[in-house]
C-alpha positions, -999 to 999 in steps of 0.1 A, spaced: -133 250 49 -151 224 70 -132 192 70 -98 206 64 -70 187 81 -63 151 72 -94 136 55 -116 161 74 -114 136 104 -127 101 100 -145 80 125 -135 45 129 -160 17 129 -187 12 154 -186 -26 151 -174 -47 180 -156 -40 212 -120 -28 209 -123 -16 173 -141 17 178 -120 48 168 -103 69 194 -96 106 192 -58 117 196 -48 150 210 -47 164 174 -85 160 174 -84 135 145 -105 104 147 -92 70 138 -69 42 149 -34 54 142 -5 32 133 19 60 143 23 77 177 -12 70 194 -11 105 211 1 129 186 -6 111 153 19 126 128 46 131 153 39 167 162 43 177 125 80 175 125 96 159 95 119 129 102 154 136 95 167 118 64 196 101 83 173 87 109 148 77 82 173 59 61 189 41 91 155 28 104 140 21 70 170 -2 62 165 -20 95 129 -25 88 135 -37 53 158 -63 67 129 -75 90 107 -76 59 132 -101 43 129 -122 74 91 -120 72 93 -131 36 113 -161 44 89 -170 72 59 -166 49 76 -190 24 87 -215 50 53 -216 68 33 -212 37 15 -183 51 -10 -160 31 -8 -123 37 -29 -95 20 -21 -59 27 -46 -32 15 -34 3 8 -61 29 5 -64 66 10 -64 100 -7 -47 107 -40 -11 117 -33 -12 104 2 19 82 -2 5 48 -8 27 41 -39 60 52 -24 53 32 7 46 1 -13 79 6 -31 98 6 1 80 -24 13 88 -45 -18 122 -30 -26 143 -61 -14 116 -87 -15 113 -116 -40 86 -106 -66 77 -143 -68 66 -141 -32 56 -106 -27 36 -90 -55 18 -57 -61 -18 -57 -75 -29 -24 -90 -58 -31 -112 -70 -8 -139 -106 2 -145 -129 -27 -150 -134 -40 -185 -169 -42 -200 -170 -79 -191 -158 -73 -156 -186 -49 -150 -211 -77 -155 -194 -100 -129 -198 -101 -91 -180 -70 -80 -153 -88 -59 -147 -114 -86 -117 -97 -102 -100 -91 -70 -104 -126 -56 -84 -141 -85 -54 -121 -73 -55 -134 -36 -23 -152 -26 -16 -188 -26 4 -205 1 37 -187 7 27 -154 -9 22 -118 1 -1 -97 -20 -2 -59 -17 -33 -41 -31 -24 -6 -44 -61 3 -41 -85 -26 -39 -123 -34 -36 -126 -4 -16 -128 17 -49 -165 11 -47 -167 29 -13 -146 58 -25 -142 70 -61 -170 49 -75 -196 64 -50 -183 99 -52 -180 100 -90 -213 82 -95 -197 51 -112 -220 28 -92 -257 28 -82 -270 33 -47 -280 -4 -47 -245 -15 -57 -230 7 -30 -254 -6 -4 -246 -42 -15 -210 -35 -11 -212 -23 24 -231 -54 33 -210 -79 15 -175 -64 22 -173 -73 59 -188 -108 50 -160 -113 25 -132 -102 47 -143 -124 76 -143 -154 52 -107 -145 41 -96 -142 77 -115 -174 87 -97 -193 59 -63 -183 74 -53 -152 54 -36 -125 74 -55 -93 62 -42 -59 71 -59 -26 59 -41 7 59 -57 41 52 -32 69 43 -45 102 56 -31 134 42 -42 170 47 -59 191 20 -29 215 22 -3 188 17 -22 171 -10 -24 204 -30 14 208 -26 20 173 -39 -4 178 -68 14 210 -77 48 193 -75 36 165 -98 21 190 -123 54 209 -126 77 177 -127 75 161 -162 90 130 -148 60 125 -124 32 143 -143 19 109 -154 8 104 -118 -19 131 -123 -52 125 -140 -82 147 -145 -100 126 -118 -72 134 -93 -77 171 -99 -115 169 -97 -110 152 -62 -99 187 -49 -135 201 -53 -149 169 -39 -128 168 -8 -157 167 17 -175 142 -5 -146 118 -2 -144 126 35 -181 115 41 -176 85 20 -145 74 39 -163 79 73 -193 58 62 -169 31 49 -151 29 81 -184 26 101 -193 -5 80 -159 -22 74 -138 -14 104 -145 -48 119 -127 -68 147 -115 -95 122 -101 -69 98 -98 -34 113 -85 -2 95 -52 13 106 -48 50 98 -13 62 87 -9 100 90 11 107 59 19 145 57 54 134 64 60 107 39 91 94 57 74 90 89 44 74 72 66 48 56 84 39 88 52 39 108 33 17 84 61 -9 80 69 -11 117 32 -16 125 28 -43 99 57 -63 112 43 -58 148 11 -75 138 26 -107 124 41 -134 145 70 -141 122 103 -156 131 138 -156 118 140 -187 96 173 -204 95 184 -212 59 208 -238 48 243 -222 45 254 -216 9 291 -222 -2 303 -207 -35 319 -236 -54 353 -230 -73 353 -224 -109 359 -257 -129 388 -258 -152 381 -250 -189 373 -278 -213 382 -261 -244 353 -238 -250 360 -209 -273 337 -179 -273 320 -168 -304 337 -138 -320 320 -105 -308 318 -94 -344 292 -122 -350 268 -107 -325 248 -76 -323 257 -54 -293 240 -23 -280 260 8 -287 283 19 -259 265 50 -249 283 52 -217 316 57 -235 305 92 -245 299 101 -208 335 92 -197 360 121 -196 388 119 -221 
């Protein structure tokens, strides 16, 4: 069908020099955080051994970034957007795996409440912005209005138009105030999305990831493509550009996104005060309470051990 391939193409913003989209050799539009020539690395899946080695190295750099954010009292916002089953959640999981949740936190808001629906649209997102020394990762964000809300008819044309006008203004204010804002769009082909939906449907451990709205998006593929294209035209601004991550290969997508994020932030390795483990002090006569006076969880693991 027209628009097959990752997101049916997607034209980056026409705002400002240096931020317009460029076409790679694969014919897809958009600014790519992976290989600028071939997009998804030629379609070859990254070997697990290479992936795990590089992921570990990048995660160590993320820990350094975290310490720099804490020491310099920096504020970082990372927006993760894209198709359903494009790999946003799994990438966020790898980003935060070794980070301090008091410094790096994930914001994944549910549908707005009745009260929130009467507020300024951006209001419920603003209260989750970082304070000094914090990193906030939005697993979907205010861009819901430009995607699912528009396609599914959850907002009016007036509300949608107001969003396209106000969003660049808001993001410019965030950047002007010193927040480092990074926006990533995870692009997945319709064929790969279909495979992932089917895998989730057949896996009872992951079936919760599927909703009727996810499945409805299959028949609305081109509607979502057009909405994404229009969103890029209005919100791919010099102060806060969109970066497209080709995600048919999840391993490559995770590596490419993390490597790119690190490359855009001028962090440094912060020297921490050395810690020395003190010796245990001698006992002062404490006697532990008898175990029989406490309620312990049953030893389920004992039944798993061979006799």
